ZAMARGU-4260 file (C-alpha; in steps of 0.2 Angstrom, whole numbers, plus 5000, padded with zeros to 4 digits):
<rodrens>
0) 5352/5464/5509 | 5365/5457/5520 | 5384/5459/5515 | 5385/5440/5511 | 5369/5440/5501
5) 5375/5455/5491 | 5392/5445/5488 | 5383/5429/5483 | 5371/5439/5471 | 5386/5447/5463
10) 5395/5430/5462 | 5379/5421/5455 | 5377/5435/5441 | 5394/5430/5435 | 5391/5412/5436
15) 5374/5414/5426 | 5383/5424/5412 | 5399/5414/5412 | 5399/5412/5393 | 5390/5429/5389
20) 5404/5442/5391 | 5393/5456/5384 | 5380/5454/5397 | 5392/5450/5411 | 5403/5465/5408
25) 5388/5477/5406 | 5378/5471/5420 | 5391/5467/5434 | 5392/5478/5449 | 5404/5476/5463
30) 5395/5473/5479 | 5396/5488/5490 | 5400/5481/5508 | 5404/5489/5524 | 5407/5475/5535
35) 5412/5458/5528 | 5423/5443/5534 | 5424/5432/5519 | 5429/5417/5529 | 5416/5419/5543
40) 5402/5426/5533 | 5404/5417/5516 | 5415/5402/5518 | 5408/5395/5534 | 5390/5398/5528
45) 5394/5389/5512 | 5403/5375/5522 | 5389/5371/5534 | 5385/5353/5531 | 5394/5353/5514
50) 5403/5337/5511 | 5409/5341/5494 | 5428/5342/5492 | 5436/5359/5496 | 5454/5354/5496
55) 5462/5339/5488 | 5481/5337/5488 | 5490/5323/5479 | 5508/5318/5483 | 5520/5310/5470
60) 5520/5294/5480 | 5501/5293/5479 | 5497/5299/5497 | 5482/5311/5497 | 5474/5323/5508
65) 5455/5326/5504 | 5445/5338/5515 | 5427/5344/5513 | 5421/5362/5515 | 5414/5357/5532
70) 5430/5350/5538 | 5440/5365/5532 | 5428/5376/5541 | 5430/5366/5558 | 5449/5364/5556
75) 5451/5382/5553 | 5440/5386/5568 | 5452/5376/5579 | 5467/5384/5571 | 5460/5402/5574
80) 5456/5397/5593 | 5473/5391/5595 | 5482/5405/5587 | 5472/5417/5598 | 5479/5408/5613
85) 5496/5411/5606 | 5493/5429/5607 | 5488/5433/5588 | 5477/5448/5588 | 5466/5457/5576
90) 5478/5468/5564 | 5494/5459/5569 | 5504/5453/5555 | 5508/5434/5552 | 5521/5428/5540
95) 5516/5411/5532 | 5530/5401/5524 | 5522/5384/5520 | 5521/5373/5504 | 5506/5366/5497
100) 5500/5357/5513 | 5484/5358/5522 | 5490/5369/5536 | 5493/5383/5524 | 5474/5383/5520
105) 5469/5381/5538 | 5480/5395/5543 | 5474/5407/5529 | 5456/5404/5534 | 5460/5406/5553
110) 5470/5422/5550 | 5455/5430/5540 | 5443/5425/5555 | 5454/5432/5567 | 5456/5449/5557
115) 5475/5446/5557 | 5485/5452/5542 | 5494/5438/5532 | 5511/5440/5524 | 5513/5426/5511
120) 5531/5420/5508 | 5539/5408/5497 | 5550/5394/5504 | 5564/5400/5492 | 5567/5415/5503
125) 5584/5417/5511 | 5588/5423/5529 | 5592/5440/5522 | 5575/5441/5513 | 5567/5436/5528
130) 5576/5450/5539 | 5568/5462/5527 | 5551/5455/5528 | 5551/5454/5547 | 5557/5471/5549
135) 5547/5481/5536 | 5532/5470/5537 | 5532/5472/5556 | 5529/5454/5558 | 5522/5448/5575
140) 5521/5429/5572 | 5528/5417/5559 | 5520/5400/5554 | 5534/5390/5545 | 5537/5372/5540
145) 5550/5363/5551 | 5562/5362/5537 | 5564/5381/5536 | 5565/5385/5555 | 5584/5386/5554
150) 5582/5402/5542 | 5575/5411/5558 | 5589/5406/5570 | 5599/5422/5568 | 5585/5434/5564
155) 5583/5449/5576 | 5566/5454/5583 | 5554/5446/5595 | 5540/5437/5586 | 5529/5421/5590
160) 5537/5406/5582 | 5525/5392/5576 | 5532/5377/5566 | 5522/5364/5556 | 5528/5346/5555
165) 5538/5346/5572 | 5543/5360/5583 | 5562/5363/5587 | 5567/5371/5604 | 5559/5388/5606
170) 5545/5384/5593 | 5527/5380/5596 | 5519/5365/5587 | 5505/5369/5575 | 5498/5352/5577
175) 5493/5357/5595 | 5479/5366/5587 | 5469/5350/5583 | 5464/5349/5601 | 5455/5366/5601
180) 5436/5368/5599 | 5429/5368/5582 | 5417/5383/5586 | 5424/5400/5584 | 5418/5417/5590
185) 5425/5433/5583 | 5431/5447/5594 | 5422/5460/5584 | 5416/5465/5567 | 5428/5465/5551
190) 5427/5481/5541 | 5430/5479/5522 | 5444/5491/5522 | 5453/5482/5536 | 5470/5476/5530
195) 5471/5458/5526 | 5486/5454/5515 | 5503/5461/5513 | 5513/5455/5498 | 5531/5459/5495
200) 5533/5461/5476 | 5549/5455/5468 | 5560/5469/5464 | 5577/5468/5453 | 5583/5486/5456
205) 5576/5490/5473 | 5569/5483/5488 | 5552/5474/5486 | 5537/5485/5488 | 5523/5481/5500
210) 5507/5478/5492 | 5492/5480/5504 | 5476/5472/5501 | 5460/5472/5512 | 5446/5461/5517
215) 5437/5467/5501 | 5450/5469/5488 | 5456/5450/5487 | 5441/5440/5493 | 5428/5450/5484
220) 5440/5456/5470 | 5443/5439/5464 | 5426/5437/5457 | 5434/5444/5441 | 5447/5430/5442
225) 5433/5417/5445 | 5425/5423/5429 | 5441/5423/5419 | 5445/5405/5423 | 5427/5400/5420
230) 5424/5391/5436 | 5408/5382/5441 | 5402/5375/5458 | 5410/5358/5461 | 5424/5360/5448
235) 5441/5352/5452 | 5453/5366/5449 | 5472/5363/5447 | 5483/5379/5447 | 5502/5376/5446
240) 5509/5389/5456 | 5520/5390/5472 | 5513/5397/5489 | 5519/5414/5493 | 5515/5422/5477
245) 5500/5431/5473 | 5494/5420/5459 | 5493/5406/5472 | 5480/5416/5482 | 5471/5420/5466
250) 5469/5402/5459 | 5472/5391/5474 | 5461/5400/5487 | 5449/5414/5483 | 5444/5411/5465
255) 5439/5393/5467 | 5431/5394/5484 | 5421/5410/5478 | 5414/5397/5465 | 5411/5383/5477
260) 5425/5373/5468 | 5438/5361/5474 | 5456/5367/5475 | 5466/5353/5468 | 5485/5351/5469
265) 5498/5339/5464 | 5515/5340/5473 | 5530/5334/5465 | 5549/5336/5467 | 5553/5336/5448
270) 5540/5340/5435 | 5535/5325/5424 | 5522/5328/5410 | 5516/5310/5409 | 5513/5309/5428
275) 5503/5326/5428 | 5493/5319/5413 | 5489/5303/5423 | 5484/5313/5438 | 5472/5325/5427
280) 5463/5309/5421 | 5462/5299/5437 | 5456/5313/5448 | 5444/5320/5434 | 5451/5338/5435
285) 5440/5350/5426 | 5449/5367/5425 | 5468/5370/5425 | 5479/5385/5425 | 5498/5383/5421
290) 5513/5393/5415 | 5520/5392/5398 | 5534/5380/5403 | 5521/5367/5408 | 5511/5369/5392
295) 5527/5367/5382 | 5532/5351/5391 | 5514/5344/5389 | 5513/5345/5371 | 5528/5334/5369
300) 5517/5320/5375 | 5503/5311/5364 | 5489/5322/5371 | 5476/5316/5359 | 5477/5299/5367
305) 5474/5307/5384 | 5455/5308/5388 | 5453/5320/5402 | 5437/5329/5409 | 5445/5346/5407
310) 5434/5360/5401 | 5444/5376/5404 | 5462/5379/5401 | 5472/5394/5406 | 5489/5401/5403
315) 5498/5412/5415 | 5515/5420/5417 | 5519/5426/5400 | 5510/5425/5382 | 5509/5408/5375
320) 5517/5403/5359 | 5502/5401/5346 | 5509/5384/5341 | 5507/5378/5359 | 5489/5384/5359
325) 5486/5376/5342 | 5493/5359/5347 | 5482/5358/5363 | 5467/5364/5354 | 5470/5350/5340
330) 5472/5337/5354 | 5459/5341/5366 | 5447/5353/5357 | 5450/5366/5371 | 5458/5383/5368
335) 5471/5389/5381 | 5465/5406/5387 | 5477/5421/5392 | 5474/5434/5404 | 5483/5449/5413
340) 5484/5455/5431 | 5496/5459/5444 | 5500/5457/5463 | 5492/5474/5465 | 5476/5468/5457
345) 5465/5453/5454 | 5462/5448/5435 | 5460/5463/5425 | 5460/5458/5407 | 5456/5441/5400
350) 5449/5429/5387 | 5434/5422/5394 | 5424/5406/5391 | 5414/5405/5375 | 5422/5421/5367
355) 5431/5424/5351 | 5450/5422/5354 | 5462/5433/5344 | 5479/5426/5342 | 5491/5435/5353
360) 5478/5445/5362 | 5476/5444/5382 | 5457/5447/5379 | 5446/5461/5385 | 5443/5470/5402
365) 5435/5459/5414 | 5418/5463/5423 | 5421/5477/5436 | 5437/5484/5427 | 5437/5499/5416
370) 5453/5500/5406 | 5462/5515/5398 | 5478/5515/5388 | 5487/5531/5392 | 5502/5540/5385
375) 5514/5550/5397 | 5502/5565/5397 | 5487/5554/5403 | 5479/5555/5386 | 5470/5539/5379
380) 5480/5532/5364 | 5478/5516/5354 | 5495/5509/5362 | 5499/5515/5379 | 5501/5511/5397
385) 5487/5499/5404 | 5478/5510/5417 | 5463/5507/5428 | 5450/5520/5429 | 5447/5526/5447
390) 5434/5537/5454 | 5417/5529/5454 | 5424/5515/5443 | 5438/5511/5455 | 5439/5492/5454
395) 5437/5482/5471 | 5451/5471/5466 | 5464/5485/5466 | 5476/5487/5481 | 5475/5500/5494
400) 5492/5506/5489 | 5510/5502/5494 | 5512/5501/5513 | 5524/5514/5520 | 5527/5522/5503
405) 5514/5536/5500 | 5525/5543/5486 | 5526/5527/5476 | 5507/5525/5479 | 5504/5543/5472
410) 5515/5540/5458 | 5505/5525/5451 | 5488/5532/5456 | 5488/5549/5448 | 5476/5558/5436
415) 5461/5547/5441 | 5470/5531/5435 | 5480/5517/5442 | 5496/5514/5431 | 5501/5496/5429
420) 5518/5500/5421 | 5514/5489/5407 | 5511/5494/5389 | 5498/5486/5377 | 5488/5490/5361
425) 5469/5489/5358 | 5460/5485/5342 | 5443/5491/5336 | 5434/5476/5345 | 5442/5480/5362
430) 5454/5466/5362 | 5470/5471/5371 | 5488/5464/5366 | 5503/5465/5378 | 5518/5475/5371
435) 5530/5476/5386 | 5535/5486/5401 | 5532/5505/5401 | 5550/5508/5408 | 5558/5494/5399
440) 5564/5487/5415 | 5563/5469/5417 | 5550/5464/5431 | 5550/5447/5439 | 5533/5448/5447
445) 5524/5432/5450 | 5511/5435/5437 | 5523/5438/5422 | 5535/5425/5427 | 5528/5411/5436
450) 5536/5403/5452 | 5537/5387/5441 | 5549/5396/5430 | 5559/5404/5443 | 5561/5387/5452
</rodrens>
């Protein structure tokens, strides 16, 4: 069986058992791949002749960008060809700092096709933040919105400068990529353990750690996230999250496109609950993931009078107040489901479609993840540090480690487990409830505090 066929078989098994947790958990096996380029082998094959919407972005003023899978495949080929001409080589690192705009998705797909390593960055970063990322990230190229090019004026180092939306002096215009061929030929094979993504985690007491993911850990690993969200082919999935954070790659890139669903976004300057509800209705959004702040604002509206096509609702960022879940359930007949994961992983634990939900619980381990709660001596306990079982059970969605920090990697991957740093309890039915940080140090990661709340 080819790599792509093995990937699709694993994906289809989860889709087939999307509401049968016991069967999905017991029967799922991560595909064992050696060479695999998700954008070339899977996305382009799925996109061939596929006119279903892949990316649909709505602006506050009503403007919209709607692109099919076939169009995204062709456009990303043009960008890949153009980036190659700008000197982007396999293994080189590209810092991408863009908003929710089409070039973000084009560049991500193009980088995967080229075998380049992507460093996602939020537009909130300061010049000082960027100095650290460019230096420690060994950045060779940056792709930035024109509005943020001034942050790079005084940055040391020699790197290719590409601007979206207009190119100041010294910058190359991303828009020139549109003139390239829409046929792309890779310069070699992509091995699954080749580096693909480098995330700087948010640190409050020290410099951010560099989380390294591969062509396997995020593209293939997010099969677990697809399962948690409950995505189906042709869904329209809205995830409220800012680019540059891992949760954006989770739910605005890999998980929906793994399912063959449309990534749907609504851009706004200031959150307006009624406007968001109008968009959900008008564009027939079927699945949505939002942080607690959004849910708390939505329940202040008359939700019962809003008739949507929503089927699955997800909460992310922090545990939701039971009252919020209850009000949404009463108005729409849908229960908001929680889950757990980190920048270092894909979704590990979650309440999945069609399953009993226990108030306050994050759910059960997701297919492909074996979870242990451990004490300081690595012994299993009813309440302990959430840890992933390694060895033969090592989940595909786990990072390689912290780039450039072997000591920290060894510290979190010891005694046959990866330690998340988070404490939880487990009940007799296997449901896991979050308790807090193992070291009681506040951690502003993109998963526990969403970009929405940081903004």
